[in-house]
C-alpha positions as CSV (number, residue, x, y, z in Angstrom):
1,M,80.6,40.6,176.4
2,L,81.0,39.3,172.8
3,K,82.5,41.6,170.2
4,V,83.4,41.1,166.5
5,V,86.8,42.6,165.8
6,S,89.3,42.6,162.9
7,T,92.2,40.2,163.1
8,K,94.4,43.3,162.9
9,Q,93.0,44.3,166.3
10,V,93.7,41.0,168.0
11,R,96.4,40.9,170.7
12,L,97.7,38.5,173.3
13,G,95.4,38.0,176.3
14,M,92.2,38.1,174.3
15,F,89.7,35.2,174.5
16,I,88.8,34.1,171.0
17,Q,85.2,32.9,171.1
18,E,84.8,32.2,167.4
19,L,86.8,32.4,164.1
20,K,84.8,33.9,161.2
21,G,85.1,32.4,157.8
22,A,85.2,28.9,156.2
23,W,86.4,26.0,158.3
24,I,89.1,25.1,155.8
25,D,90.6,28.5,156.2
26,H,90.9,28.4,160.0
27,P,94.5,28.3,161.4
28,F,93.3,26.4,164.5
29,W,91.0,23.3,164.8
30,H,89.1,24.7,167.8
31,N,87.4,28.0,168.0
32,A,87.2,29.0,171.7
33,F,90.5,29.6,173.4
34,K,92.6,32.3,175.2
35,L,95.3,33.7,172.9
36,E,98.5,33.5,175.0
37,D,101.1,32.1,172.6
38,P,102.8,34.6,170.2
39,S,103.1,31.9,167.6
40,D,99.3,31.5,167.7
41,L,98.9,35.2,167.2
42,K,101.2,35.0,164.2
43,K,99.2,32.1,162.7
44,L,96.0,34.2,163.0
45,Q,97.6,37.4,161.6
46,V,98.9,35.6,158.4
47,S,95.8,33.6,157.8
48,V,92.9,34.6,155.5
49,I,90.6,35.0,158.5
50,K,89.5,38.7,158.6
51,E,87.3,38.8,161.7
52,V,87.0,37.0,165.0
53,V,84.6,37.1,167.9
54,I,86.2,37.9,171.3
55,D,84.7,37.5,174.8
56,T,85.8,40.5,176.8
57,S,84.6,38.9,180.0
58,K,87.2,36.2,179.7
59,G,90.1,38.2,178.2
60,L,91.4,41.6,177.1
61,D,89.4,44.0,175.0
62,V,90.5,46.0,172.0
63,L,92.9,48.8,172.5
64,E,91.7,52.3,171.6
65,Q,94.8,53.2,169.6
66,N,98.0,51.9,168.0
67,V,96.3,48.5,167.8
68,Q,97.8,47.4,164.5
69,E,101.3,48.5,165.5
70,E,101.2,46.6,168.8
71,A,99.9,43.5,167.1
72,L,102.6,43.6,164.5
73,E,105.2,44.1,167.3
74,Q,104.0,41.1,169.2
75,V,104.4,38.8,166.2
76,A,107.5,40.3,164.6
77,S,110.0,38.1,166.3
78,V,108.0,34.8,165.6
79,E,108.9,32.9,162.5
80,E,105.9,32.3,160.2
81,P,104.5,28.8,160.7
82,S,103.6,26.4,158.0
83,P,99.9,26.2,157.5
84,E,98.0,24.1,160.0
85,I,95.4,23.1,157.5
86,K,96.5,22.0,154.0
87,P,94.2,21.4,151.1
88,V,93.7,17.8,149.9
89,V,96.6,17.3,147.5
90,K,95.6,16.5,143.9
91,T,98.2,14.0,142.6
92,T,98.7,11.5,139.9
93,R,97.2,8.1,140.6
94,V,99.7,5.2,141.0
95,S,99.2,1.5,141.2
96,A,98.3,-0.2,144.5
97,A,101.6,-2.0,144.5
98,E,103.5,1.3,144.1
99,E,101.5,2.9,147.0
100,Q,101.7,0.0,149.4
101,E,105.1,0.8,150.8
102,N,104.1,4.4,151.6
103,A,100.6,3.3,152.8
104,K,102.2,0.9,155.3
105,R,104.4,3.7,156.7
106,V,101.3,5.9,157.1
107,I,99.4,3.1,158.8
108,K,102.2,2.4,161.3
109,S,102.6,6.0,162.3
110,S,98.8,6.5,162.5
111,K,98.4,3.4,164.6
112,K,101.0,4.8,167.1
113,A,99.4,8.2,167.1
114,V,95.8,7.0,167.5
115,A,96.8,4.6,170.3
116,S,98.5,7.5,172.1
117,M,95.4,9.6,171.6
118,F,93.1,7.0,173.1
119,H,95.6,6.5,176.0
120,E,95.7,10.2,176.8
121,V,91.9,10.4,176.7
122,R,91.6,7.5,179.1
123,M,94.0,9.4,181.4
124,G,91.6,12.4,181.4
125,K,93.4,14.6,178.8
126,A,91.6,16.4,176.0
127,V,91.7,15.2,172.4
128,N,94.6,16.7,170.5
129,A,92.8,17.7,167.4
130,E,95.8,19.4,165.7
131,A,97.7,16.1,165.9
132,A,94.7,14.2,164.5
133,L,94.4,16.7,161.6
134,Q,98.0,15.8,160.5
135,L,97.0,12.1,160.4
136,V,94.0,13.0,158.2
137,D,96.3,14.9,155.8
138,D,98.7,11.9,155.6
139,I,95.9,9.4,155.0
140,A,94.2,11.7,152.5
141,S,97.4,11.9,150.5
142,S,97.7,8.2,150.3
143,V,94.1,7.8,149.2
144,A,94.6,10.4,146.5
145,R,97.5,8.4,145.1
146,N,95.6,5.1,145.2
147,E,92.2,4.8,146.9
148,G,92.6,1.1,147.6
149,A,96.2,0.6,148.8
150,L,95.9,1.9,152.4
151,I,92.3,0.8,152.8
152,S,93.1,-2.8,151.9
153,L,96.3,-2.9,154.1
154,V,94.6,-1.5,157.2
155,R,92.0,-4.2,157.0
156,L,94.7,-6.7,157.9
157,K,94.8,-5.4,161.5
158,N,95.2,-8.0,164.2
159,K,92.5,-8.5,166.9
160,D,94.5,-6.6,169.6
161,D,94.9,-3.5,167.4
162,Y,91.3,-3.4,166.2
163,T,90.1,-0.3,168.2
164,Y,93.0,1.9,167.0
165,M,93.3,0.7,163.5
166,H,89.6,0.8,163.0
167,S,89.8,4.5,163.4
168,V,92.5,4.8,160.7
169,A,90.5,2.6,158.4
170,V,87.2,4.5,158.7
171,C,89.1,7.8,158.2
172,A,90.5,6.4,154.9
173,L,87.1,5.0,153.8
174,M,85.3,8.3,154.6
175,I,87.8,10.2,152.5
176,A,87.4,7.8,149.6
177,L,83.6,8.0,149.9
178,A,83.7,11.8,150.1
179,N,85.7,11.9,146.9
180,E,83.2,9.5,145.2
181,L,80.3,11.8,146.2
182,G,82.1,14.8,144.8
183,L,82.3,16.7,148.1
184,S,84.5,19.7,148.4
185,E,88.1,19.6,149.8
186,A,86.9,21.1,153.1
187,Q,84.0,18.6,153.4
188,T,86.4,15.7,152.5
189,K,88.8,16.8,155.3
190,Q,85.9,17.0,157.7
191,A,84.7,13.5,156.7
192,G,88.2,12.2,157.3
193,M,88.5,13.8,160.7
194,A,85.0,12.5,161.6
195,G,86.1,9.0,160.6
196,L,89.3,9.2,162.6
197,L,87.5,10.4,165.8
198,H,84.2,8.5,165.3
199,D,84.9,5.9,168.0
200,I,86.9,8.1,170.4
201,G,84.1,7.5,173.0
202,K,85.4,3.9,173.3
203,A,88.3,5.4,175.2
204,G,85.7,5.6,178.0
205,I,84.7,1.9,177.8
206,P,86.7,-0.7,179.8
207,I,89.3,-2.4,177.6
208,E,88.3,-5.8,178.9
209,V,84.8,-5.2,177.5
210,L,86.1,-3.9,174.1
211,N,88.5,-6.8,173.7
212,K,86.3,-9.5,175.1
213,P,86.8,-12.7,173.0
214,G,83.3,-14.0,173.6
215,A,79.8,-12.6,173.2
216,L,78.9,-9.5,175.3
217,T,76.4,-9.7,178.0
218,D,73.3,-7.4,177.8
219,E,74.9,-5.2,180.4
220,E,78.2,-5.0,178.5
221,F,76.5,-4.3,175.2
222,T,74.5,-1.5,176.9
223,T,77.8,0.0,178.1
224,V,79.4,-0.2,174.7
225,K,76.4,1.6,173.2
226,L,77.3,4.6,175.3
227,H,80.4,5.4,173.3
228,P,78.8,7.8,170.8
229,E,77.5,10.0,173.5
230,R,80.7,9.8,175.5
231,G,82.7,10.6,172.4
232,H,80.6,13.6,171.7
233,A,81.0,14.9,175.2
234,M,84.8,14.4,175.0
235,L,85.0,16.5,171.9
236,V,82.9,19.2,173.3
237,Q,85.1,19.3,176.4
238,A,88.1,19.6,174.1
239,N,86.5,22.7,172.4
240,I,86.1,20.8,169.1
241,T,83.2,22.6,167.6
242,D,83.1,21.3,164.0
243,E,79.5,20.3,163.5
244,V,80.3,17.5,161.0
245,V,82.7,15.8,163.3
246,L,80.4,16.1,166.3
247,D,77.5,14.8,164.3
248,V,79.3,11.7,163.0
249,V,80.7,10.8,166.4
250,L,77.2,11.0,167.9
251,H,75.2,9.4,165.1
252,H,77.3,6.9,163.2
253,H,75.2,4.0,164.6
254,E,71.9,5.4,163.5
255,K,69.9,3.4,160.9
256,V,67.6,4.7,158.2
257,N,64.7,2.6,159.6
258,G,65.0,4.4,163.0
259,M,66.3,1.3,164.9
260,G,69.8,2.7,165.5
261,Y,71.2,4.5,168.5
262,P,71.5,6.7,170.5
263,N,68.6,8.8,169.1
264,K,66.7,6.4,166.8
265,L,66.9,8.9,163.9
266,K,65.2,7.9,160.7
267,A,66.1,8.5,157.0
268,D,66.3,12.2,156.3
269,E,66.7,12.9,160.0
270,I,70.2,11.5,159.6
271,S,72.8,13.8,158.0
272,L,74.8,12.8,154.9
273,F,78.0,12.5,156.9
274,A,76.4,10.3,159.6
275,K,75.1,8.1,156.8
276,M,78.6,7.9,155.4
277,G,80.0,7.1,158.8
278,A,77.5,4.3,159.3
279,V,78.5,2.5,156.0
280,C,82.3,3.0,156.5
281,D,82.1,1.9,160.2
282,V,80.2,-1.4,159.4
283,Y,82.3,-2.3,156.3
284,D,85.6,-2.1,158.2
285,A,84.1,-3.9,161.2
286,V,82.8,-6.9,159.2
287,T,85.9,-7.3,157.1
288,S,88.3,-7.2,160.1
289,N,89.3,-9.9,162.5
290,R,87.7,-9.0,165.8
291,P,88.4,-10.5,169.3
292,Y,85.2,-12.6,168.9
293,K,85.1,-13.4,165.2
294,D,87.1,-13.5,162.0
295,G,86.4,-10.9,159.3
296,W,84.5,-11.6,156.1
297,E,86.0,-11.5,152.7
298,P,85.6,-7.9,151.2
299,G,83.4,-8.9,148.3
300,V,81.2,-11.1,150.4
301,S,80.9,-8.3,152.9
302,L,79.5,-5.9,150.3
303,H,77.0,-8.5,149.1
304,R,75.7,-9.0,152.7
305,M,75.6,-5.3,153.4
306,A,73.6,-4.7,150.3
307,Q,70.9,-6.9,151.8
308,W,70.7,-4.6,154.9
309,S,68.5,-2.1,153.2
310,E,67.0,-1.0,156.5
311,H,70.4,0.0,157.8
312,F,72.0,2.1,155.1
313,D,71.0,5.0,152.8
314,D,70.8,3.4,149.4
315,S,72.5,6.2,147.4
316,V,75.3,6.5,150.0
317,F,75.9,2.7,149.9
318,K,76.0,2.6,146.1
319,A,78.6,5.4,146.2
320,F,80.6,3.5,148.8
321,V,80.7,0.4,146.6
322,K,82.1,2.5,143.8
323,S,84.7,4.0,146.1
324,V,86.1,0.6,147.2
325,G,85.3,-1.3,144.0
326,I,82.7,-3.9,143.2
327,Y,85.5,-6.3,143.7
328,P,87.6,-4.6,146.5
329,I,91.4,-5.3,146.8
330,G,91.7,-8.6,148.6
331,S,88.5,-10.1,147.2
332,M,88.7,-13.7,145.9
333,V,86.9,-14.2,142.6
334,K,86.1,-17.0,140.2
335,L,86.9,-16.5,136.5
336,K,85.0,-17.8,133.5
337,S,88.1,-20.0,132.8
338,G,87.5,-21.9,136.1
339,R,90.4,-20.3,137.8
340,L,90.4,-18.5,141.2
341,A,92.1,-15.1,141.6
342,V,92.5,-12.4,144.2
343,V,92.0,-8.7,143.3
344,I,95.2,-6.6,143.7
345,D,94.2,-3.3,142.2
346,Q,91.3,-1.5,140.5
347,S,91.2,-0.5,136.9
348,P,90.5,3.2,136.1
349,K,88.6,2.0,133.0
350,S,85.9,-0.1,134.8
351,L,85.0,-1.5,138.2
352,L,84.2,-4.8,136.4
353,T,87.8,-5.3,135.2
354,P,90.2,-5.1,138.1
355,V,93.8,-6.3,138.2
356,L,94.1,-9.9,139.6
357,K,96.6,-12.5,140.8
358,V,95.4,-15.8,139.4
359,F,96.6,-18.7,141.7
360,F,94.2,-21.7,141.7
361,S,92.5,-24.0,139.3
362,T,89.0,-25.3,140.2
363,K,89.3,-28.0,137.6
364,S,92.3,-29.6,139.1
365,N,91.5,-28.4,142.6
366,S,95.1,-27.3,143.1
367,R,97.4,-24.3,143.1
368,I,98.9,-23.1,139.9
369,S,101.7,-20.7,139.1
370,V,100.7,-17.1,140.1
371,E,99.9,-14.9,137.1
372,V,99.1,-11.2,137.2
373,L,96.1,-10.5,134.9
374,D,94.7,-7.1,134.1
375,L,91.1,-7.7,132.9
376,S,90.9,-4.3,131.3
377,K,93.5,-5.3,128.7
378,P,92.2,-6.8,125.3
379,Y,94.6,-9.8,125.7
380,A,93.0,-10.8,129.1
381,R,90.4,-13.1,127.4
382,D,88.8,-13.9,130.7
383,S,86.1,-12.4,133.0
384,I,84.8,-12.6,136.5
385,V,81.9,-14.9,137.2
386,G,81.5,-13.9,140.8
387,H,82.8,-13.7,144.3
388,E,84.2,-16.8,146.1
389,D,84.7,-17.4,149.8
390,P,88.3,-18.4,150.5
391,V,87.3,-20.7,153.3
392,V,85.1,-22.8,151.0
393,W,88.2,-23.6,148.9
394,G,90.5,-24.1,151.8
395,V,92.5,-21.0,151.0
396,H,93.8,-19.6,154.2
397,D,96.6,-17.4,152.9
398,I,94.6,-15.1,150.7
399,N,96.0,-11.9,152.3
400,E,99.5,-13.1,151.8
401,I,98.9,-13.8,148.2
402,W,97.8,-10.2,147.3
403,S,99.8,-8.2,149.8
404,Q,103.6,-7.6,149.4
405,F,103.9,-7.4,153.2
406,E,103.5,-9.6,156.2
407,I,100.4,-9.0,158.3
408,W,101.0,-6.8,161.3
């Protein structure tokens, strides 16, 4: 029997079927669970949640008297925990160079945690959503300080790490896109979690298929296309009930023309968050080195994606371009002066005037002394003509030029 009760009436041994209130206020990621840990009871008692739904067929019912006193006694000896869910931190923007050191630490710890999560899921264990939520907090904090630093660095993943690092990248891209769209803090956190878990179903796909260096057979591709449904089932099994996360995991491969999978949804049938997931997933995929192909340059990738009008929602894609920059960090561009440069940071003033490292002269067809040039400054006296493909110019160390760090 389901019953709505006050959190003051909750006691150990009850089965919590649902937590009332906004998602961002919940002290736990999942809703349905048996309350057996005194520290969990403490979390609930000190949270802003006022009511819960209990299932008396799976746990204890409300006591008729002295309920509040008993509940307080049960939690009195437990230290108050730090909040499980923190708001997205509002902080002062710093340069990409300043944030890179911290971003690399976040990437390294996230890579280890995501790899562990995938391993545990392959072993039949449930997704640890609380641990995943901490990763979202760390990634969101880095994106808040500089939206491009972590996103550009995580793109430098090697082929063997793609599956795990892709999850970290899409998490960061979803957070940056949510910020650009003006979504609430709760929705931004949901978007980040959805991005982090969007490919969890690949834990149910054979590794030799995921990391195959050549083209997949029709049978192998059919197997890979099962990962959205498998991921959705895994999260449901883990009692993860957030509708946004479940939706993105299931529908991030849908296309606005109805030719996506698994449900061939069209246009308005696809949610905003799933449309966001589709753009972020593809961008990181095409800009990353994969077992079977090398990634495209970021700016070139945006131009090619812009031509896939049947794939993405137009308004979401335009917001995505603004979130990563018309000239994303790591993009090689040609200047009016005839020099080549790589983007190292965005300018808060305009997407058309990023900060560059100039390193090549097309007139002499040779390298020149590296110069940092902020196009937003009056003294710059130069402008971007367009994107350039590093391969065309024989530039094979473009990532080393803009990044302070060695590639993983």
